C-alpha positions as CSV (number, residue, x, y, z in Angstrom):
1,M,104.7,41.5,-90.2
2,R,106.6,42.0,-93.0
3,R,110.0,42.8,-93.3
4,T,112.6,44.0,-96.0
5,I,116.7,43.5,-95.7
6,A,119.1,45.2,-97.8
7,V,122.7,44.0,-98.4
8,L,124.8,46.9,-98.3
9,G,128.7,46.3,-99.7
10,M,131.2,47.6,-102.6
11,H,131.0,45.7,-105.9
12,R,133.5,42.8,-106.0
13,S,133.1,42.3,-102.3
14,G,131.0,38.9,-101.6
15,T,127.8,40.7,-101.7
16,S,126.6,38.6,-104.1
17,C,127.5,35.4,-102.3
18,L,125.4,37.0,-99.2
19,T,122.3,37.8,-100.9
20,G,122.5,34.1,-102.1
21,L,122.9,32.8,-98.6
22,L,120.1,35.1,-97.5
23,E,117.8,33.6,-99.9
24,E,118.6,29.7,-98.7
25,A,118.0,31.2,-95.1
26,G,114.0,32.4,-96.5
27,V,114.1,35.4,-98.0
28,Y,112.3,36.4,-100.5
29,L,114.3,38.0,-103.7
30,G,112.0,37.8,-106.7
31,D,113.2,37.9,-109.9
32,V,117.0,38.4,-109.9
33,A,120.1,37.4,-112.0
34,K,121.3,33.7,-111.3
35,K,123.9,33.5,-113.8
36,S,126.1,36.1,-115.1
37,P,129.9,36.4,-117.2
38,W,131.4,37.4,-114.2
39,N,129.2,35.6,-111.5
40,A,129.0,31.6,-111.7
41,K,125.9,32.0,-109.7
42,G,124.7,35.1,-110.7
43,N,124.9,38.3,-108.8
44,Q,121.5,38.0,-107.5
45,E,120.3,41.6,-108.7
46,N,116.8,42.7,-109.3
47,S,117.1,44.8,-112.6
48,R,114.7,47.2,-111.8
49,I,116.7,48.2,-108.5
50,M,120.1,48.3,-111.3
51,A,118.1,50.5,-113.4
52,L,116.6,53.1,-110.9
53,H,119.9,53.6,-109.2
54,D,121.8,54.0,-112.5
55,E,119.2,56.7,-113.5
56,L,119.4,58.4,-109.5
57,L,123.1,58.6,-110.3
58,R,123.0,59.6,-113.6
59,L,120.4,62.5,-112.6
60,N,122.9,63.5,-110.0
61,G,126.0,63.9,-112.4
62,G,127.4,60.2,-111.6
63,S,127.2,56.6,-112.2
64,W,128.5,53.5,-110.4
65,D,132.2,54.0,-111.2
66,V,132.3,57.8,-110.7
67,P,130.3,58.4,-107.8
68,P,128.3,62.1,-107.4
69,A,129.4,63.0,-104.4
70,T,125.5,63.6,-103.2
71,V,122.0,61.9,-104.1
72,A,119.1,63.5,-104.2
73,W,116.2,61.7,-105.0
74,T,113.1,63.5,-107.4
75,R,109.9,62.5,-107.6
76,D,110.1,60.2,-110.6
77,T,113.0,57.8,-108.8
78,R,110.7,57.6,-105.8
79,I,107.5,56.6,-107.9
80,A,110.2,53.8,-109.5
81,R,111.3,52.9,-105.7
82,D,107.7,52.6,-104.5
83,G,106.5,50.4,-107.6
84,I,109.4,48.0,-106.5
85,I,108.6,48.2,-103.3
86,D,104.6,47.4,-104.0
87,S,105.9,44.7,-106.4
88,Y,107.0,42.8,-103.2
89,R,103.7,43.5,-101.3
90,H,103.2,39.7,-101.5
91,A,106.2,38.7,-99.8
92,A,106.5,38.4,-95.8
93,L,110.5,38.7,-95.7
94,W,112.0,40.0,-99.1
95,G,115.2,41.3,-99.7
96,F,117.7,43.3,-102.0
97,K,121.4,43.5,-103.0
98,D,122.6,45.9,-105.7
99,P,126.2,47.7,-104.6
100,R,124.9,51.3,-105.6
101,T,122.5,51.2,-102.7
102,L,125.0,52.5,-100.8
103,L,125.0,55.6,-102.4
104,A,121.6,55.8,-102.7
105,L,120.6,54.4,-98.9
106,D,118.9,57.6,-97.7
107,G,115.9,57.0,-100.4
108,W,115.2,53.5,-99.5
109,L,115.0,54.7,-95.8
110,E,112.6,57.6,-96.5
111,A,109.9,54.8,-98.1
112,M,111.2,51.9,-95.2
113,P,112.3,53.3,-91.8
114,D,112.7,49.9,-90.7
115,L,115.0,48.6,-93.3
116,C,117.3,45.7,-91.9
117,L,120.2,46.6,-93.3
118,V,123.2,43.9,-93.5
119,G,126.7,45.1,-94.4
120,V,130.0,43.1,-95.9
121,F,132.9,44.1,-97.1
122,R,136.7,42.2,-98.6
123,H,140.1,43.4,-98.7
124,P,141.0,46.5,-101.1
125,L,143.5,45.1,-102.9
126,L,141.6,41.7,-103.8
127,V,138.7,43.7,-105.1
128,A,140.7,46.0,-107.0
129,R,142.4,42.8,-108.8
130,S,138.9,41.9,-109.6
131,L,137.8,45.2,-110.7
132,Q,141.1,45.3,-113.3
133,R,140.0,41.8,-114.6
134,R,136.3,42.7,-115.2
135,N,136.3,46.5,-116.0
136,Q,140.3,47.4,-116.9
137,F,140.9,49.6,-114.1
138,T,143.7,50.4,-112.6
139,L,144.9,49.2,-109.4
140,E,144.5,52.9,-108.2
141,Q,141.3,53.4,-109.5
142,G,140.0,50.4,-107.8
143,M,141.3,50.9,-104.6
144,R,139.7,54.9,-105.0
145,L,136.6,53.4,-106.1
146,W,137.0,51.3,-102.6
147,L,137.7,53.8,-100.5
148,T,134.5,55.7,-101.6
149,Y,132.2,53.0,-101.2
150,N,133.4,51.6,-97.8
151,E,133.7,55.2,-96.6
152,A,130.0,55.0,-97.0
153,L,129.4,51.7,-95.4
154,L,131.3,52.5,-92.2
155,A,129.3,56.0,-92.4
156,H,125.7,54.3,-92.3
157,H,126.6,51.9,-89.7
158,R,127.7,54.8,-87.7
159,R,124.1,56.3,-88.1
160,H,122.2,52.9,-88.1
161,R,124.3,49.9,-86.2
162,F,124.1,46.8,-88.4
163,P,125.7,43.5,-88.7
164,V,128.6,43.5,-90.9
165,L,130.5,40.4,-92.3
166,S,134.0,40.3,-93.7
167,F,134.5,38.2,-97.1
168,D,138.4,37.9,-96.5
169,R,137.6,36.0,-93.4
170,D,137.5,32.1,-93.4
171,V,134.8,31.9,-91.3
172,F,132.6,33.7,-93.5
173,A,130.2,31.0,-93.2
174,H,130.3,30.5,-89.6
175,S,129.7,34.6,-89.6
176,F,126.6,34.1,-91.7
177,T,125.5,31.4,-89.3
178,R,125.6,34.1,-86.4
179,L,124.0,36.7,-88.7
180,V,121.1,34.5,-89.1
181,A,120.3,34.4,-85.3
182,L,121.1,38.4,-84.8
183,I,118.6,39.4,-87.3
184,D,116.4,36.3,-86.5
185,L,115.9,34.3,-89.8
186,P,115.0,30.2,-90.1
187,T,118.2,28.7,-88.9
188,G,119.9,25.9,-91.1
189,T,122.7,23.9,-91.0
190,G,125.4,24.7,-94.1
191,W,124.9,26.9,-96.3
192,S,125.4,25.5,-100.1
193,F,125.5,28.9,-102.2
194,F,128.7,30.3,-100.1
195,D,131.8,27.9,-102.2
196,P,134.9,29.3,-101.3
197,V,136.6,27.8,-104.3
198,L,134.5,31.0,-106.5
199,R,136.5,33.4,-103.7
200,H,139.0,34.4,-106.3
201,E,141.9,36.7,-106.0
202,L,142.9,35.8,-102.8
203,E,146.1,36.1,-102.5
204,G,148.7,39.1,-101.9
205,T,147.4,41.0,-99.5
206,E,150.4,41.9,-97.7
207,H,151.7,44.9,-99.9
208,P,151.3,48.5,-98.6
209,L,147.8,50.3,-98.6
210,P,147.2,54.1,-99.0
211,D,146.9,55.3,-95.6
212,E,143.4,56.2,-96.1
213,V,142.4,53.1,-97.8
214,E,144.3,51.0,-94.7
215,H,142.9,53.4,-92.3
216,A,138.9,52.2,-93.5
217,Y,140.0,48.2,-93.7
218,R,140.9,48.5,-90.3
219,A,137.6,50.4,-89.0
220,L,135.7,47.8,-91.1
221,Q,137.6,45.0,-89.5
222,E,137.0,46.4,-85.8
223,I,132.8,45.8,-86.7
224,A,133.0,42.6,-88.5
225,L,131.3,39.8,-86.8
């Protein structure tokens, strides 16, 4: 029986790490980036999926950093999606990750109703600081974007009820071990892809957050493994 896993999470929130760990646990990723300027181990993303999502967001009047209010899939984007799925036809267990999936998930579920979802989140200020370094966003811009993506994560969780991990916690690796059991992946001891040294921007979360952001972050903490 074939299974597909989709990793859901905001940019700069541990999605690459989680996806790399899933690969270690036996999930086939295909041809993904294993090195990038802002990620020493690569972002683990399939360029075809990234291009599809970029085009989909463009057609709906937005982009990854200016998310459209709604995302409607067209005939051509569905054809492109189905071609990507078909390219994994020989893999019994495969997965993909792209933060834009949070904005485009309905189209993937349309094609794969049994899609296994796994979420991950990170403190909004840490994400905002990372975006400030990488994209020259203001902290306000970064937290506003964090809120859009993570409200989508919470909405998807309310509808589909899937495991969600916190990338902030020191027990992230332990939570991943629990996840492996929950979604029935091959078990193992120690996950070499996770390197705490590469988890940057760990300090300074004591500063107050905007009320909406604080509320969303607490809601995510409540559902985390």
